C-alpha positions, 0 to 999 in steps of 0.5 A, a space after each residue: 500500500 502506498 504511503 499516501 493511502 495509509 495516511 488517508 486511511 488513518 485520517 478517515 479512521 480518526 474522523 469516524 472516531 471523532 464523529 462517534 454518536 452519543 446519547 443524552 436522556 433527560 429525567 424529571 422526577 425520575 421520569 424520562 422526558 420525551 425520548 433519548 436524544 442523539 448527538 454527534 459532536 460538542 456543538 450539537 450537544 450544547 444546542 440540545 442543552 440550551 434548547 432544553 433549559 430555555 424551555 424548562 429553566 423556570 420549573 426544574 433544577 438539575 440534581 445530577 449528571 450520570 455518564 454510562 459509556 456514551 450515554 449521559 443521564 441528566 436528572 432533575 427535580 421540580 422547583 418549588 412554586 416559590 423561591 426565597 431570593 436574596 440579592 446583595 451588592 458587592 459590599 453585602 448590602 441587601 438590595 432585595 429579599 423576598 419570596 417570589 414565584 419561580 416563573 417571575 424570577 427573570 422578570 424581576 432580574 430584568 426590572 432590577 437591571 433596567 433600574 440600574 441601567 437607567 441610573 448610570 450603571 450600563 454594565 450592571 449584572 447579577 450572578 448566582 452566589 449560592 443555592 440550598 434547599 430546605 424541606 419547603 423552600 429553595 433559598 438562593 443568594 445573588 450578587 449585584 455587580 454595578 460596575 462603573 458609574 457613567 455620566 454623559 459626555 458631549 455629543 458628537 454630530 457627524 454631518 452638517 449642523 443645521 441647528 445648535 447642538 444644544 437644541 439636539 441635546 435638549 430634544 433627545 434629553 441627553 446633556 453633558 454631565 447628566 446621569 446615563 440612562 439606557 432608555 434615552 440611548 435606545 430612543 435617540 434614532 426614534 426621535 431624530 427620525 421625527 425631525 423633518 429637516 434631518 435624516 439619519 445616515 447611520 444608526 447612532 453609536 455610544 462610546 464609553 471612555 473612563 466614566 463618560 458615555 459619549 453618543 455619536 449621531 450621524 445626520 444628513 440634511 433633508 429637504 423638509 419644506 413642503 408644498 401640498 396641493 389637493 384637488 377635489 372633483 365633486 359630482 352633484 345631483 345635477 350630474 355636474 362636476 364642481 372643483 374644490 381645492 387646497 394649497 398648503 406650505 409647510 416651512 421648517 427651520 427657517 430661523 435655524 431653531 427647529 421652528 415650523 411655519 404653516 400657511 394653508 388656503 382652502 376653497 370649500 365651495 364656489 364662494 367659501 374660503 379658509 385661510 390658516 396660518 400657524 407657527 411654532 418655536 420650540 426649545 427656546 434657549 435650549 430649554 424644554 419650553 416653546 411658543 406657538 401661535 395660530 390665526 384662522 379665517 373662515 369665510 362662509 359664502 356671503 353670510 358670515 366670517 369667522 376669525 380665530 386667534 390662538 397663542 400658547 406656551 409649550 412644555 416638552 417632555 421628550 422630543 416634541 411630545 408634551 403639553 400646551 397651555 393656550 388662550 384663544 379668541 373667536 369672533 364672528 362677523 355677519 354679512 347678511 342675516 337670513 336666519 335666527 341661527 346665525 349671530 355675531 359672537 365673540 368668545 375667549 377661551 383658556 385651555 390645555 392640549 396634550 400631544 404624544 406621537 411616535 412613528 417609525 417615519 414621517 412619510 408613509 409610516 408603517 408603525 406607531 401612533 399619534 394622539 392629540 387631546 385638547 380641552 378649553 373653558 371660555 365665555 361667549 358674548 353676543 354683539 348687537 344684532 337687532 335681527 335676533 329675537 329677544 328670547 334667543 338673546 335671553 337664552 344666550 345670556 343665561 348660557 354663555 359659559 362654554 366647555 369645548 374639547 377635541 381629540 384626534 388620534 391615529 395608529 398604524 398596526 403592522 400585521 405582516 411585512 406587506 400588510 398593515 391596518 390604520 385606525 383613526 379616531 376624531 371627535 369634538 364636543 361643546 356643551 352649549 351652542 346657540 348658532 350655526 357659525 359656532 358649530 364643528 364642520 366635518 366632511 372631505 378628504 381629511 375628515 369623513 370622505 365621500 362628502 363635500 368639504 366641511 358640509 356637516 355641521 355638528 354640536 358634537 361628533 365622533 368619527 372612526 376610520 378603519 383602513 386596510 393597507 397593502 405595502 407594495 414597497 417603502 414608497 407605495 401603499 394602496 388601501 381600502 377604507 370605511 369611515 363612520 360618523 355619529 353626530 348631533 345637529 343644532 336642532 338636537 337630532 342625531 345622524 350617523 353617516 358613513 362612507 367607504 372607498 379605495 385609495 393609493 399613496 405613491 412617493 416618487 422622486 418628484 413628490 408624494 402623489 395620492 388619490 382616493 375615491 369615496 361614496 357616502 351615505 347620510 340620513 339613511 339614503 342609499 349610496 349613489 355613484 352620482 355623488 361620488 367624491 374623487 380627490 387628487 393630491 400632491 406633496 413635494 419637499 424642497 
């Protein structure tokens, strides 16, 4: 036999010996668990052990291991329902001492570690020190190792600085010399994603040097100024088509202070128009306080004009989430009085709003939520109007204290990679309303679809929306929707209109296009394709 053949035979024999099969049996209370398992090497053995103990670590305790040739026998007993846990630090100070269910031990350890990770100790861990059993209990002693205490160093920003670094620190709640908190580090990218003028070029990093934690974030400029246009094609009962529309500009960071400005013009019918202006200046002098202002004008054909002024002080909790304290004034001027349901009024309100929002991205989100709630108290006054009956004037003067509230929330719930659900809840309430010019207005592309813009007047209302969305890719979603509304009219009656339809949103290099087709039914009338509503929209960043 040739030498290389002998060498090959030796290697082959060694390989066979190295791959010799071994057996493992698990016993719980001296009963065989399922079957005897076969392993071929140390890797498959470790995988089998890991899988078994991951399933049963909260219920059993290893008593002994017996080896008979190539057969391993692992014997276990059940853990008692409750354990006596003692946790001390390295100086033997008692951190925790209690009886606890075995299944709750991992949760308890996780809570303790989270507490220390958010108190300046990112490398804290717990180790088993000793274990012994008595007739009724299993006693365990653990040691908590805090490791080093860390505070924040200055933040490194890789990319063009569009705002002051102090704003970024306040916005993500990470400031130099502040105590390290793991939860703040994990949320850095989530909150930076919601800054419209920035986009994240790379996930953030954290460096630990001596006793300092130094975050590093990677940002690029994003075209955040936005033009928004919407055209509505409305079919009337006379089989004619009427156009209405909306133009909107959203401008961001003009003052390099993360400020935002919104200008909106809307045409709701042939001779009615709305003008809206809003401004926000957040984190003034890098403090979690901001200013906001609003002006709104609504001209209802040739009947009346509503003016609304609002100024507020924002208090931020994290990011742009927080509360707003505001004062607001509303005024109505009458062009011509054709009804006892319209009157010139003024009202002054003081109120509070809450905003909480967390989305995975600003454009075509697939996960997250937003919640806005507002409540205000005010007093109304009636201007001189000789056309009103004295009984109406007397009723108004006796009921001029007003409480108003509103809520708007939406949520995206992913089901599968390409499928998600969107829910919207929109509502408003006023305790005292006398005239039509004071009412809420709903209907249209941003309210209950399938109806004319702002054609539904109500004292109070609630709108629920369900959308089933198919995510074709990151930039394209198609959907089917159902809108349902319940509201109270000025005369005290109620109605529950609803609508359904389909739509699509497509984000391209030149902007976001969207279209919807909706059919609506009101006052128990059947759906009619002759009154269908079609809306085309376009949104472009510059």
